[in-house]
Each structure stands twice: as C-alpha cells, then as structure tokens.
FIBA-439186 format. One record per residue (C-alpha): residue number from 1; residue in three letters; y, z, x. Coordinates in steps of 0.5 Angstrom, whole numbers, padded with zeros to 4 digits. Layout:
% FIBA-439186
<num = NUM residuo = ALA Y = Y Z = Z X = X>
...
This chain:
% FIBA-439186
<num = 1 residuo = MET Y = -0059 Z = -0015 X = 0143>
<num = 2 residuo = ARG Y = -0053 Z = -0020 X = 0144>
<num = 3 residuo = GLU Y = -0052 Z = -0019 X = 0151>
<num = 4 residuo = PHE Y = -0059 Z = -0020 X = 0152>
<num = 5 residuo = GLU Y = -0058 Z = -0027 X = 0148>
<num = 6 residuo = LEU Y = -0052 Z = -0028 X = 0152>
<num = 7 residuo = GLY Y = -0056 Z = -0028 X = 0159>
<num = 8 residuo = ALA Y = -0061 Z = -0032 X = 0156>
<num = 9 residuo = MET Y = -0056 Z = -0037 X = 0153>
<num = 10 residuo = ARG Y = -0053 Z = -0037 X = 0161>
<num = 11 residuo = LEU Y = -0060 Z = -0038 X = 0164>
<num = 12 residuo = HIS Y = -0062 Z = -0044 X = 0158>
<num = 13 residuo = ILE Y = -0055 Z = -0047 X = 0160>
<num = 14 residuo = LEU Y = -0057 Z = -0047 X = 0168>
<num = 15 residuo = HIS Y = -0064 Z = -0049 X = 0166>
<num = 16 residuo = HIS Y = -0061 Z = -0056 X = 0163>
<num = 17 residuo = ALA Y = -0056 Z = -0057 X = 0168>
<num = 18 residuo = ALA Y = -0060 Z = -0056 X = 0174>
<num = 19 residuo = SER Y = -0065 Z = -0062 X = 0172>
<num = 20 residuo = ALA Y = -0058 Z = -0067 X = 0169>
<num = 21 residuo = PRO Y = -0051 Z = -0066 X = 0167>
<num = 22 residuo = VAL Y = -0050 Z = -0064 X = 0160>
<num = 23 residuo = TYR Y = -0044 Z = -0064 X = 0156>
<num = 24 residuo = GLY Y = -0042 Z = -0059 X = 0150>
<num = 25 residuo = ALA Y = -0044 Z = -0062 X = 0144>
<num = 26 residuo = TRP Y = -0051 Z = -0064 X = 0146>
<num = 27 residuo = MET Y = -0052 Z = -0057 X = 0150>
<num = 28 residuo = LEU Y = -0050 Z = -0053 X = 0143>
<num = 29 residuo = SER Y = -0055 Z = -0058 X = 0139>
<num = 30 residuo = GLU Y = -0060 Z = -0056 X = 0145>
<num = 31 residuo = LEU Y = -0059 Z = -0048 X = 0143>
<num = 32 residuo = GLU Y = -0059 Z = -0049 X = 0136>
<num = 33 residuo = ARG Y = -0066 Z = -0052 X = 0137>
<num = 34 residuo = HIS Y = -0068 Z = -0046 X = 0140>
<num = 35 residuo = GLY Y = -0066 Z = -0041 X = 0135>
<num = 36 residuo = TYR Y = -0059 Z = -0039 X = 0138>
<num = 37 residuo = ARG Y = -0053 Z = -0039 X = 0133>
<num = 38 residuo = LEU Y = -0047 Z = -0040 X = 0136>
<num = 39 residuo = SER Y = -0040 Z = -0044 X = 0136>
<num = 40 residuo = TYR Y = -0036 Z = -0048 X = 0140>
<num = 41 residuo = GLY Y = -0032 Z = -0042 X = 0141>
<num = 42 residuo = THR Y = -0037 Z = -0039 X = 0144>
<num = 43 residuo = LEU Y = -0040 Z = -0044 X = 0148>
<num = 44 residuo = TYR Y = -0034 Z = -0047 X = 0151>
<num = 45 residuo = PRO Y = -0032 Z = -0040 X = 0154>
<num = 46 residuo = ALA Y = -0039 Z = -0039 X = 0157>
<num = 47 residuo = LEU Y = -0039 Z = -0046 X = 0160>
<num = 48 residuo = HIS Y = -0032 Z = -0045 X = 0163>
<num = 49 residuo = LYS Y = -0034 Z = -0038 X = 0166>
<num = 50 residuo = MET Y = -0040 Z = -0041 X = 0169>
<num = 51 residuo = GLU Y = -0036 Z = -0046 X = 0172>
<num = 52 residuo = ARG Y = -0030 Z = -0041 X = 0175>
<num = 53 residuo = ASP Y = -0036 Z = -0037 X = 0177>
<num = 54 residuo = GLY Y = -0039 Z = -0043 X = 0182>
<num = 55 residuo = LEU Y = -0045 Z = -0044 X = 0178>
<num = 56 residuo = LEU Y = -0043 Z = -0050 X = 0175>
<num = 57 residuo = LYS Y = -0039 Z = -0056 X = 0176>
<num = 58 residuo = LYS Y = -0035 Z = -0061 X = 0172>
<num = 59 residuo = GLU Y = -0035 Z = -0068 X = 0172>
<num = 60 residuo = GLU Y = -0030 Z = -0072 X = 0167>
<num = 61 residuo = ARG Y = -0033 Z = -0079 X = 0164>
<num = 62 residuo = THR Y = -0030 Z = -0084 X = 0160>
<num = 63 residuo = GLU Y = -0035 Z = -0086 X = 0154>
<num = 64 residuo = GLY Y = -0033 Z = -0090 X = 0148>
<num = 65 residuo = GLY Y = -0025 Z = -0089 X = 0150>
<num = 66 residuo = ARG Y = -0026 Z = -0081 X = 0150>
<num = 67 residuo = VAL Y = -0026 Z = -0076 X = 0155>
<num = 68 residuo = ARG Y = -0033 Z = -0072 X = 0156>
<num = 69 residuo = LYS Y = -0034 Z = -0067 X = 0160>
<num = 70 residuo = TYR Y = -0041 Z = -0066 X = 0164>
<num = 71 residuo = TYR Y = -0043 Z = -0060 X = 0167>
<num = 72 residuo = ALA Y = -0048 Z = -0060 X = 0173>
<num = 73 residuo = ALA Y = -0051 Z = -0054 X = 0176>
<num = 74 residuo = THR Y = -0049 Z = -0052 X = 0183>
<num = 75 residuo = GLU Y = -0053 Z = -0050 X = 0189>
<num = 76 residuo = ALA Y = -0051 Z = -0043 X = 0187>
<num = 77 residuo = GLY Y = -0053 Z = -0044 X = 0179>
<num = 78 residuo = VAL Y = -0060 Z = -0047 X = 0182>
<num = 79 residuo = GLU Y = -0060 Z = -0040 X = 0185>
<num = 80 residuo = GLU Y = -0059 Z = -0036 X = 0180>
<num = 81 residuo = LEU Y = -0063 Z = -0040 X = 0175>
<num = 82 residuo = GLU Y = -0069 Z = -0038 X = 0180>
<num = 83 residuo = LYS Y = -0066 Z = -0030 X = 0180>
<num = 84 residuo = GLY Y = -0067 Z = -0031 X = 0172>
<num = 85 residuo = LYS Y = -0074 Z = -0034 X = 0173>
<num = 86 residuo = ARG Y = -0076 Z = -0028 X = 0177>
<num = 87 residuo = MET Y = -0073 Z = -0023 X = 0172>
<num = 88 residuo = ILE Y = -0076 Z = -0027 X = 0166>
<num = 89 residuo = ARG Y = -0083 Z = -0027 X = 0169>
<num = 90 residuo = GLU Y = -0083 Z = -0020 X = 0171>
<num = 91 residuo = LEU Y = -0080 Z = -0018 X = 0164>
<num = 92 residuo = HIS Y = -0086 Z = -0022 X = 0161>
<num = 93 residuo = ARG Y = -0091 Z = -0019 X = 0165>
<num = 94 residuo = GLU Y = -0089 Z = -0012 X = 0164>
<num = 95 residuo = VAL Y = -0087 Z = -0012 X = 0156>
<num = 96 residuo = VAL Y = -0091 Z = -0017 X = 0153>
<num = 97 residuo = GLU Y = -0097 Z = -0017 X = 0157>
<num = 98 residuo = GLY Y = -0097 Z = -0010 X = 0158>
<num = 99 residuo = HIS Y = -0098 Z = -0010 X = 0166>
<num = 100 residuo = ASP Y = -0096 Z = -0003 X = 0169>
<num = 101 residuo = PRO Y = -0092 Z = -0005 X = 0175>
<num = 102 residuo = ASN Y = -0093 Z = 0001 X = 0178>
<num = 103 residuo = PRO Y = -0100 Z = 0003 X = 0177>
<num = 104 residuo = GLU Y = -0102 Z = 0010 X = 0180>
C-alpha cells in the first residue's frame, strides 16, 4: 500500500501545484489534512525528484527575511496529473462502483 500512497501523494502535489505555486510546509499540512502520515524527510525528496523529472519548477521567494521555495506544475506535470486523473476514474469505476471494463 505504501507505493499506492506515494503515487497518490504525487498526484495530490501536482493537483495543488497546477492551481497555484505551493511550498513545502503548506503542502505537508495539506497532505496531513487528507490523512497522509509523512515527514519533511519524505516530502522534500519527493518534491526534488518531481522537479528533476520535469513535473515541477521551483521559484525562490524572499518572505519576511527568509527564502521560501515554491513549486508550480510544469506543462509535463499538468499532463501527468491528467493521466493520473484518468487512471483514478477508471480504478474507481471498476473497484468501487463494480463496473466490469470488459463485459462479455
């Protein structure tokens, strides 16, 4: 289940980052609100990997004398999010609603 949770977390990050830039502390709080149990030691490596993979772009902003890193979805990130949404819809339709994808 951990791999499924990490994939869902990745889509959750893309969902928010596609709407507006997000920063780590806010994203951690948002994920916790949805029941994810993780630390900065899990979140930041995930954000950095998504940036390396071209799904997120980072912008550093100085706020209150400190630098905060904001992440926004790239075009590739938005495409990945849309692909994930299609997969979630199909999974929900089959597993939750019980629709047979290949009726014979």
